[in-house]
N, CA and C of each residue as an Amber inpcrd file, in Angstrom:
protein
   438
   0.7710000 -82.2090000 -45.6150000   1.1830000 -81.6900000 -44.3650000
   2.3150000 -80.7340000 -44.6180000   1.9370000 -79.5960000 -44.6430000
   2.9210000 -78.5830000 -44.9540000   3.5020000 -77.9540000 -43.7030000
   4.6730000 -77.4650000 -43.8620000   5.3480000 -76.7620000 -42.7610000
   4.8340000 -75.3320000 -42.7180000   4.7720000 -74.8550000 -41.5580000
   4.2900000 -73.4940000 -41.3930000   5.3100000 -72.5210000 -41.9350000
   4.8240000 -71.5170000 -42.5760000   5.7260000 -70.5150000 -43.1250000
   6.3250000 -69.6910000 -41.9990000   7.5750000 -69.3970000 -42.1450000
   8.2030000 -68.5380000 -41.1600000   9.0870000 -69.2810000 -40.2070000
   9.3000000 -70.5060000 -40.3470000  10.3260000 -71.1630000 -39.5510000
   9.7760000 -72.1160000 -38.5380000  10.5380000 -72.2800000 -37.4650000
  10.2790000 -73.3360000 -36.5200000   9.3450000 -72.9520000 -35.4180000
   8.4090000 -72.1470000 -35.6670000   7.4960000 -71.7390000 -34.6210000
   6.3340000 -72.6730000 -34.4670000   6.2330000 -73.6530000 -35.3320000
   5.1390000 -74.5830000 -35.2480000   3.8080000 -73.9310000 -35.5350000
   3.8070000 -72.8860000 -36.2960000   2.5560000 -72.2440000 -36.6590000
   2.1160000 -71.1730000 -35.6780000   2.8080000 -71.0740000 -34.5980000
   2.4300000 -70.0430000 -33.6310000   3.3370000 -68.8340000 -33.7880000
   2.7390000 -67.7470000 -33.8390000   3.5100000 -66.5110000 -33.8890000
   3.1140000 -65.6500000 -32.7000000   4.1230000 -65.0750000 -32.1540000
   3.8320000 -64.1640000 -31.0340000   3.4750000 -62.7980000 -31.5910000
   2.4300000 -62.3200000 -31.1200000   2.0430000 -60.9720000 -31.5330000
   2.4610000 -60.0000000 -30.4480000   3.0960000 -58.9900000 -30.8800000
   3.4990000 -57.9400000 -29.9220000   2.3220000 -57.0160000 -29.7030000
   2.0740000 -56.7790000 -28.4370000   0.9900000 -55.8600000 -28.1280000
   1.4720000 -54.4400000 -28.3730000   0.7000000 -53.7120000 -29.0740000
   1.0480000 -52.3130000 -29.2960000   0.6340000 -51.5120000 -28.0780000
   1.5980000 -50.8080000 -27.5610000   1.2860000 -49.9600000 -26.4080000
   0.6240000 -48.6800000 -26.8890000  -0.3960000 -48.3190000 -26.2040000
  -1.0860000 -47.0780000 -26.5530000  -0.2330000 -45.8990000 -26.1020000
  -0.2420000 -44.8660000 -26.8640000   0.5170000 -43.6720000 -26.5290000
  -0.1090000 -43.0270000 -25.3080000   0.7460000 -42.7610000 -24.3120000
   0.2530000 -42.1640000 -23.0700000   0.1100000 -40.6580000 -23.2800000
  -1.0980000 -40.1870000 -23.2200000  -1.3280000 -38.7700000 -23.4880000
  -1.5510000 -37.9630000 -22.2220000  -1.3970000 -38.6020000 -21.0460000
  -1.5690000 -37.8860000 -19.7880000  -0.2110000 -37.4710000 -19.2480000
  -0.1600000 -36.3240000 -18.6160000   1.0730000 -35.8440000 -18.0000000
   1.0980000 -36.3120000 -16.5600000   2.2130000 -36.9140000 -16.1730000
   2.3730000 -37.3500000 -14.7900000   2.8220000 -36.1430000 -13.9680000
   1.9660000 -35.6570000 -13.1040000   2.2010000 -34.4290000 -12.3670000
   3.0380000 -34.6700000 -11.1120000   3.0850000 -35.8730000 -10.6150000
   3.7660000 -36.1660000  -9.3490000   5.2390000 -35.7550000  -9.3640000
   6.0400000 -36.1010000 -10.3880000   7.4420000 -35.6500000 -10.3650000
   7.5820000 -34.1270000 -10.3980000   6.6830000 -33.4620000 -11.1100000
   6.7480000 -32.0080000 -11.1640000   6.4520000 -31.4050000  -9.7880000
   5.4810000 -31.9500000  -9.0800000   5.1510000 -31.4640000  -7.7410000
   6.3260000 -31.7150000  -6.7970000   6.9730000 -32.8750000  -6.9110000
   8.1350000 -33.1720000  -6.0800000   9.2520000 -32.1680000  -6.3090000
   9.5210000 -31.8590000  -7.5490000  10.5710000 -30.8850000  -7.8690000
  10.2060000 -29.5070000  -7.3380000   8.9540000 -29.1140000  -7.4710000
   8.5270000 -27.8030000  -6.9950000   8.6360000 -27.7040000  -5.4750000
   8.3020000 -28.7870000  -4.7600000   8.4210000 -28.7650000  -3.3030000
   9.8740000 -28.6710000  -2.8670000  10.7610000 -29.3750000  -3.5530000
  12.1920000 -29.2810000  -3.2330000  12.6950000 -27.8700000  -3.4790000
  12.2910000 -27.2610000  -4.5900000  12.7030000 -25.8840000  -4.8670000
  12.1500000 -24.9180000  -3.8290000  10.9120000 -25.1370000  -3.4000000
  10.3210000 -24.2850000  -2.3720000  11.1240000 -24.3650000  -1.0810000
  11.4950000 -25.5670000  -0.6830000  12.2860000 -25.7380000   0.5430000
  13.6460000 -25.0770000   0.4010000  14.2850000 -25.2370000  -0.7430000
  15.5930000 -24.6130000  -0.9650000  15.4880000 -23.1030000  -0.8550000
  14.4700000 -22.5040000  -1.4640000  14.3200000 -21.0570000  -1.3920000
  13.9560000 -20.5800000   0.0080000  13.1750000 -21.3770000   0.7500000
  12.8320000 -20.9910000   2.1220000  14.0690000 -20.9970000   3.0150000
  14.9690000 -21.9260000   2.7790000  16.1930000 -21.9960000   3.5800000
  17.1910000 -20.9300000   3.1320000  17.2730000 -20.6920000   1.8340000
  18.2880000 -19.7800000   1.3020000  17.8980000 -18.3100000   1.4200000
  16.6180000 -17.9850000   1.4650000  16.1900000 -16.5840000   1.4770000
  16.7260000 -15.8030000   2.6780000  16.6600000 -16.3180000   3.9080000
  17.2270000 -15.5410000   5.0140000  18.7370000 -15.3450000   4.8930000
  19.4260000 -16.2790000   4.2600000  20.8740000 -16.1470000   4.1120000
  21.2460000 -15.0800000   3.0980000  20.3660000 -14.8260000   2.1350000
  20.6590000 -13.8300000   1.1120000  20.5820000 -12.4160000   1.6690000
  19.8060000 -12.2020000   2.7230000  19.6750000 -10.8590000   3.2780000
  20.8410000 -10.5030000   4.1960000  21.6540000 -11.4820000   4.5720000
  22.7470000 -11.2180000   5.4970000  23.8550000 -10.3850000   4.8550000
  24.0100000 -10.4870000   3.5580000  25.0320000  -9.7120000   2.8770000
  26.3570000 -10.4480000   2.8260000  27.2950000  -9.8310000   2.1530000
  28.6180000 -10.4120000   1.9790000  29.5550000  -9.7700000   2.9910000
  30.3410000 -10.5670000   3.7170000  31.2760000  -9.9680000   4.6700000
  32.4350000  -9.2840000   3.9380000  32.5350000  -7.9680000   4.1150000
  33.6160000  -7.2110000   3.4880000  34.2460000  -6.2960000   4.5290000
  35.4470000  -5.8530000   4.2420000  36.1530000  -4.9320000   5.1200000
  35.8600000  -3.5160000   4.6340000  35.0480000  -2.7920000   5.3850000
  34.6340000  -1.4540000   4.9740000  35.6730000  -0.4180000   5.4000000
  35.8110000   0.6330000   4.6200000  36.7250000   1.7070000   5.0200000
  36.1710000   2.4790000   6.2080000  37.0630000   3.0830000   6.9780000
  36.6420000   3.8600000   8.1390000  36.4140000   5.3080000   7.7370000
  35.4690000   5.9420000   8.4290000  35.1490000   7.3310000   8.1380000
  34.7810000   8.0460000   9.4300000  34.8010000   9.3570000   9.3880000
  34.4640000  10.1570000  10.5610000  32.9920000  10.5590000  10.5670000
  32.2140000  10.0790000   9.6080000  30.7970000  10.4490000   9.5160000
  30.0120000   9.8490000  10.6740000  28.9650000  10.5630000  11.0690000
  28.1060000  10.0770000  12.1460000  27.2510000   8.9120000  11.6660000
  26.8090000   8.1000000  12.6200000  25.9690000   6.9630000  12.3060000
  24.5870000   7.4460000  11.9120000  23.9930000   6.7830000  10.9080000
  22.6480000   7.1470000  10.4730000  21.6340000   6.6530000  11.5050000
  20.5260000   7.3590000  11.7060000  19.5610000   6.9660000  12.7280000
  18.9110000   5.6070000  12.4570000  18.8100000   5.1700000  11.2030000
  18.1680000   3.8960000  10.9100000  19.0730000   2.7110000  11.2270000
  20.3400000   2.9830000  11.5170000  21.2780000   1.9050000  11.8030000
  21.5240000   1.7950000  13.3060000  20.4720000   1.8730000  14.0800000
  20.6020000   1.7610000  15.5250000  20.8130000   0.3170000  15.9230000
  21.2460000   0.1230000  17.1450000  21.4410000  -1.2230000  17.6570000
  20.0880000  -1.9070000  17.7840000  20.0230000  -3.1840000  17.4700000
  18.7420000  -3.8770000  17.6170000  18.3920000  -4.0720000  19.0920000
  17.1250000  -4.2030000  19.3510000  16.6460000  -4.4620000  20.7100000
  16.7390000  -5.9690000  20.9450000  17.3370000  -6.3450000  22.0570000
  17.5030000  -7.7650000  22.3640000  16.4840000  -8.1780000  23.4120000
  15.6940000  -9.1950000  23.0810000  14.7280000  -9.7690000  24.0130000
  15.1990000 -11.1940000  24.2930000  15.3380000 -11.5430000  25.5730000
  15.8280000 -12.8680000  25.9490000  14.8020000 -13.5750000  26.8250000
  14.7270000 -14.9020000  26.6550000  13.8380000 -15.7350000  27.4690000
  14.7070000 -16.7890000  28.1570000  14.6640000 -16.8060000  29.4900000
  15.4750000 -17.7470000  30.2720000  14.7590000 -19.0890000  30.3890000
  15.4640000 -20.1180000  30.8960000  14.7930000 -21.4210000  31.0730000
  13.5950000 -21.3680000  32.0140000  13.5930000 -20.4280000  32.9510000
  12.4640000 -20.2960000  33.8770000  11.2990000 -19.5340000  33.2590000
  11.5030000 -18.9290000  32.0830000  10.4500000 -18.1550000  31.4320000
  10.5320000 -16.6670000  31.6980000  11.5950000 -16.2240000  32.3800000
  11.7750000 -14.7950000  32.6480000  12.1320000 -14.0910000  31.3500000
  11.5310000 -12.9330000  31.1250000  11.7550000 -12.1730000  29.8920000
  12.6220000 -10.9620000  30.2070000  13.6730000 -10.7790000  29.4100000
  14.5510000  -9.6280000  29.5380000  14.4700000  -8.8070000  28.2590000
  14.3740000  -7.4900000  28.3990000  14.5170000  -6.5770000  27.2690000
  15.8280000  -5.8560000  27.5100000  16.7910000  -6.1240000  26.6440000
  18.1880000  -5.7410000  26.8440000  18.6440000  -6.3290000  28.1800000
  18.8440000  -5.5520000  29.2140000  19.2890000  -6.0860000  30.5030000
  18.2090000  -6.0200000  31.5780000  17.0280000  -5.5220000  31.2390000
  15.9710000  -5.2970000  32.2170000  14.9590000  -6.4310000  32.2180000
  14.5820000  -6.8960000  33.4090000  13.5340000  -7.9060000  33.5420000
  12.1900000  -7.2450000  33.2880000  11.3670000  -7.9080000  32.4570000
  10.0760000  -7.3380000  32.0700000   9.0060000  -8.4240000  32.2070000
   7.8480000  -8.0350000  32.6970000   6.7130000  -8.9640000  32.7450000
   6.1470000  -9.1190000  31.3390000   5.5000000 -10.2430000  31.0920000
   4.9470000 -10.5160000  29.7640000   3.9150000  -9.4690000  29.3650000
   3.1770000  -8.9490000  30.3300000   2.1560000  -7.9390000  30.0270000
   2.7690000  -6.5880000  29.6660000   3.9900000  -6.3120000  30.1650000
   4.6550000  -5.0390000  29.8930000   5.6630000  -5.1260000  28.7550000
   5.7160000  -6.2620000  28.0690000   6.7340000  -6.4770000  27.0340000
   6.6060000  -5.4800000  25.8940000   5.4110000  -5.3130000  25.3610000
   5.2150000  -4.4210000  24.2130000   5.5320000  -2.9800000  24.5910000
   5.1120000  -2.5440000  25.7750000   5.3790000  -1.1690000  26.1990000
   6.8730000  -0.9320000  26.3710000   7.5840000  -1.9130000  26.9110000
   9.0200000  -1.7720000  27.1230000   9.7820000  -1.7380000  25.8070000
   9.4060000  -2.6120000  24.8710000  10.0870000  -2.6390000  23.5690000
   9.7590000  -1.3760000  22.7800000   8.5210000  -0.9130000  22.8350000
   8.1310000   0.3060000  22.1230000   8.8790000   1.5180000  22.6710000
   9.1170000   1.5460000  23.9830000   9.8400000   2.6680000  24.5840000
  11.2990000   2.6970000  24.1220000  11.8710000   1.5290000  23.8650000
  13.2780000   1.4720000  23.4370000  13.4300000   1.5950000  21.9280000
  12.3510000   1.4440000  21.1760000  12.4090000   1.4830000  19.7130000
  12.4900000   2.9250000  19.2320000  13.5880000   3.2480000  18.5710000
  13.7690000   4.6080000  18.0480000  12.9300000   4.8380000  16.7960000
  12.7480000   3.7910000  15.9910000  12.0120000   3.9180000  14.7300000
  10.6430000   3.2480000  14.7930000  10.1100000   3.0730000  15.9480000
   8.8030000   2.4350000  16.0880000   8.8790000   0.9540000  15.7590000
   7.9040000   0.4740000  15.0270000   7.8470000  -0.9560000  14.7150000
   8.8320000  -1.3650000  13.6250000   9.5740000  -0.4260000  13.0760000
  10.5550000  -0.7510000  12.0390000  11.9100000  -1.1600000  12.6210000
  12.0820000  -1.0820000  13.9220000  13.3510000  -1.4750000  14.5460000
  13.5200000  -2.9880000  14.5070000  14.7800000  -3.4000000  14.4750000
  15.0840000  -4.8310000  14.5200000  15.0250000  -5.3180000  15.9630000
  14.4830000  -6.5100000  16.1390000  14.4230000  -7.1340000  17.4610000
  15.0940000  -8.4930000  17.3560000  16.0790000  -8.7370000  18.2200000
  16.7430000 -10.0330000  18.2710000  16.1730000 -10.8000000  19.4500000
  15.5940000 -11.9570000  19.1870000  14.9930000 -12.7940000  20.2210000
  15.9370000 -13.9370000  20.5380000  16.3600000 -13.9950000  21.7970000
  17.2750000 -15.0400000  22.2490000  16.5210000 -15.9430000  23.2160000
  16.4040000 -17.2140000  22.8720000  15.7460000 -18.1860000  23.7410000
  16.7590000 -19.2090000  24.2100000  16.8250000 -19.4510000  25.5110000
  17.7480000 -20.4400000  26.0560000  17.4160000 -21.8180000  25.4930000
  18.4470000 -22.6540000  25.3630000  18.2620000 -23.9940000  24.7970000
  17.2640000 -24.8100000  25.6050000  17.2940000 -24.6530000  26.9150000
  16.3860000 -25.4310000  27.7620000  15.0940000 -24.6740000  28.0830000
  14.9030000 -23.5070000  27.4720000  13.6650000 -22.7500000  27.6980000
  12.5060000 -23.4620000  27.0080000  11.3220000 -23.2640000  27.5330000
  10.1200000 -23.8450000  26.9620000   9.8770000 -23.2290000  25.5860000
   9.7120000 -24.0790000  24.5820000   9.4910000 -23.6130000  23.2170000
   8.2410000 -22.7330000  23.1370000   7.2210000 -23.0950000  23.8930000
   5.9750000 -22.3330000  23.8800000   6.1480000 -20.9220000  24.3980000
   6.9760000 -20.7410000  25.4430000   7.1630000 -19.3950000  25.9870000
   7.9550000 -18.5210000  25.0170000   8.9180000 -19.0940000  24.3060000
   9.6660000 -18.3200000  23.3100000   8.7460000 -17.9210000  22.1620000
   7.9140000 -18.8460000  21.7050000   6.9850000 -18.5410000  20.6180000
   5.9000000 -17.5660000  21.0590000   5.5010000 -17.6180000  22.3320000
   4.5060000 -16.6710000  22.8450000   5.0770000 -15.2610000  22.8240000
   6.3480000 -15.0990000  23.2360000   6.9970000 -13.7810000  23.1940000
   7.0760000 -13.2830000  21.7550000   7.4400000 -14.1780000  20.8340000
   7.5310000 -13.7890000  19.4320000   6.1510000 -13.4010000  18.8910000
   5.1200000 -14.1190000  19.2930000   3.7650000 -13.7900000  18.8570000
   3.2820000 -12.4610000  19.3950000   3.6340000 -12.1630000  20.6440000
   3.2380000 -10.8730000  21.2390000   3.8890000  -9.7290000  20.4810000
   5.1760000  -9.8710000  20.1800000   5.8880000  -8.8200000  19.4490000
   5.3600000  -8.6810000  18.0270000   5.0760000  -9.7980000  17.3880000
   4.5490000  -9.7630000  16.0270000   3.1580000  -9.1390000  15.9910000
   2.3280000  -9.4540000  16.9700000   0.9810000  -8.8800000  17.0270000
   1.0220000  -7.3790000  17.3000000   2.0940000  -6.9020000  17.9520000
   2.2300000  -5.4730000  18.2290000   2.7050000  -4.6990000  17.0000000
   3.0300000  -5.4170000  15.9020000   3.4240000  -4.7420000  14.6710000
   4.9030000  -4.8180000  14.3520000   5.6900000  -5.4310000  15.2050000
   7.1210000  -5.5690000  14.9270000   7.3120000  -6.7130000  13.9340000
   7.8790000  -6.3910000  12.7660000   8.0300000  -7.3990000  11.7140000
   9.4570000  -7.8660000  11.5390000  10.4130000  -7.1280000  12.0480000
  11.8220000  -7.4940000  11.8710000  12.3420000  -8.1820000  13.1260000
  11.8480000  -9.4120000  13.3620000  12.2380000 -10.1920000  14.5330000
  13.1590000 -11.3110000  14.0680000  14.3310000 -11.4020000  14.6820000
  15.2770000 -12.4480000  14.3280000  15.5920000 -13.3260000  15.5250000
  15.6700000 -14.6380000  15.2900000  16.0380000 -15.5760000  16.3450000
  17.5530000 -15.7240000  16.3520000  18.1700000 -15.5570000  17.5030000
  19.6160000 -15.5900000  17.6230000  20.0590000 -17.0060000  18.0400000
  21.0960000 -17.4960000  17.3520000  21.6890000 -18.7890000  17.6890000
  23.2030000 -18.6220000  17.7600000  23.8550000 -19.6520000  18.2290000
  25.3170000 -19.6580000  18.2460000  25.8040000 -20.6720000  17.2440000
  26.9380000 -20.4030000  16.6430000  27.5280000 -21.3100000  15.6840000
  28.1090000 -22.5140000  16.4060000  27.8780000 -23.6920000  15.8380000
  28.4140000 -24.9150000  16.4360000  29.9240000 -24.9510000  16.2400000
  30.6650000 -25.3930000  17.2510000  32.1130000 -25.4880000  17.0670000
  32.4590000 -26.6110000  16.0890000  33.4550000 -26.3440000  15.3050000
  33.8450000 -27.4300000  14.4000000  34.2150000 -26.9290000  13.1210000
């Protein structure tokens, strides 16, 4: 009656299972990182076009024609549409904005929607302007106090 070689294991030895080398790439973390980067760039891209606030020197030169004032379109809580200070019907919106646009569809349009205005009516106005070829449409907000 001999003792088992290797000590007090009573003849039993634990065998370690060899793990197979994982040769597949786990794509899920990469997709997560790419989606986060996409969101960061979508949020940061409009901020990059705003420019850096600097104090410019004054000059007597005339204003360039491409630097005209943007056209302001406002939507009230009742759904009334204003182009600058004039009340405009939804059907006459494109004609009114085109008449005020000095550079055609290249002019900037600032869209102001009241906080209590119907989201659908604000988006409908934006869709009408976009379908008419105006691509430089910006939504105007106010900075929160604090």
